[in-house]
C-alpha positions in Angstrom: -95.9 44.3 -16.9 -98.4 46.2 -19.0 -97.2 49.5 -21.0 -98.2 51.7 -19.3 -95.8 50.1 -16.5 -93.1 50.6 -18.8 -93.9 53.9 -19.5 -93.8 55.3 -14.7 -90.3 53.4 -15.0 -89.1 55.2 -17.8 -89.9 58.2 -15.7 -88.3 57.2 -12.9 -85.4 55.7 -14.8 -85.2 59.2 -15.7 -85.7 61.1 -12.1 -82.8 58.5 -11.7 -85.6 57.5 -8.8 -84.2 54.6 -8.1 -86.5 53.2 -5.0 -88.9 53.5 -7.6 -87.0 51.8 -10.0 -86.0 48.9 -7.9 -89.4 48.6 -7.0 -89.5 47.3 -10.5 -87.0 44.5 -9.6 -86.8 41.1 -8.4 -84.1 41.6 -5.5 -81.2 39.4 -7.2 -82.2 40.0 -10.8 -79.1 40.7 -13.4 -78.1 43.8 -16.3 -76.8 42.5 -19.3 -75.1 44.8 -21.5 -72.3 46.4 -23.4 -70.1 43.3 -22.0 -70.2 43.5 -18.8 -73.3 42.1 -16.3 -74.5 43.9 -12.9 -76.5 41.3 -10.4 -78.8 42.7 -7.3 -80.1 45.6 -6.4 -77.2 46.7 -3.9 -74.7 46.4 -7.6 -77.7 48.6 -9.3 -77.0 50.7 -7.7 -73.5 51.1 -7.1 -73.3 50.5 -11.1 -75.7 54.4 -11.7 -74.2 56.3 -8.7 -70.7 55.4 -10.2 -71.7 55.9 -14.4 -74.5 58.8 -13.7 -71.5 60.7 -12.7 -70.2 61.1 -15.9 -72.7 60.6 -17.8 -76.5 62.0 -18.2 -78.5 59.5 -19.5 -82.4 60.3 -20.6 -85.0 57.3 -22.2 -87.2 58.0 -24.9 -89.3 55.6 -26.2 -90.3 54.4 -29.2 -92.4 51.2 -28.8 -93.6 48.3 -26.1 -94.3 44.8 -27.5 -94.5 42.2 -25.1 -94.0 38.4 -25.6 -94.6 35.4 -23.7 -92.0 35.7 -20.8 -91.8 39.6 -20.8 -91.2 42.1 -23.3 -89.1 43.7 -25.0 -89.0 47.9 -24.4 -87.3 50.1 -27.9 -85.9 52.9 -27.2 -83.1 55.8 -27.5 -81.7 56.4 -25.2 -79.3 60.3 -25.2 -75.9 59.5 -23.1 -74.5 63.1 -22.2 -71.0 63.5 -20.6 -70.7 65.4 -17.4 -67.0 64.4 -16.6 -63.9 63.0 -18.8 -65.0 59.2 -18.3 -61.2 57.2 -19.4 -61.5 53.5 -21.1 -59.2 52.7 -18.2 -61.0 54.1 -15.4 -63.9 51.8 -16.9 -62.3 49.0 -17.4 -61.1 49.6 -13.4 -64.5 49.2 -12.6 -65.6 46.4 -14.7 -67.4 47.9 -17.1 -64.3 48.1 -21.0 -67.1 46.8 -22.3 -68.8 51.3 -23.0 -67.8 54.2 -25.2 -67.5 56.9 -23.0 -69.1 60.2 -23.5 -66.5 63.3 -23.8 -68.1 65.7 -21.6 -70.4 68.3 -22.8 -71.7 65.9 -26.2 -73.9 63.9 -26.6 -74.5 60.6 -28.3 -78.5 58.8 -28.9 -78.3 54.6 -29.1 -81.7 53.1 -30.1 -81.6 50.0 -28.6 -83.9 47.1 -28.4 -83.5 45.8 -24.4 -85.4 42.5 -23.2 -86.7 42.2 -20.2 -87.9 39.1 -19.1 -90.8 39.6 -16.1 -90.7 36.6 -13.3 -94.6 35.0 -12.6 -94.4 38.3 -9.7 -94.9 40.6 -12.4 -91.4 42.2 -11.4 -88.0 42.3 -13.5 -85.5 39.4 -13.1 -82.9 39.7 -16.2 -83.2 43.0 -18.6 -81.3 42.1 -21.7 -79.9 45.1 -24.1 -79.5 45.4 -27.3 -78.0 48.7 -29.5 -79.5 48.8 -32.8 -77.0 49.7 -35.8 -78.3 50.4 -38.3 -77.3 49.9 -42.4 -75.3 52.7 -43.4 -75.9 55.1 -45.8 -75.0 55.2 -49.6 -72.6 57.8 -49.2 -71.5 57.8 -45.9 -70.7 54.0 -46.8 -67.3 52.6 -45.6 -64.9 51.3 -48.1 
């Protein structure tokens, strides 16, 4: 997968074009993030149908770093709360590792996301890591 392919992927994600997104994945791809796991296209679609009822996500591209078995993308994801989502609802759905964004608020979170790509050029594994910058000296935790 090239950087241009990934930019098309981001465009499809931001447009909520799940049909196009799924063309980038193997049927049994795995997404691991925030302490939960989504396996396969059907589960992917079900997760985002649920999550995007409560939260809008916008991916802002920062960098693309190819490797031997795929690539890492550096992105900022802007989460905007659309409806209130409680920790109880997240836990009930199996997504207790996520932090809800209150309705009307937006939060930008920087991620490094590893995408493993199979020999046919399709994504078979995604794992996100949140970038937590060092505290500024005037905001250091005491």
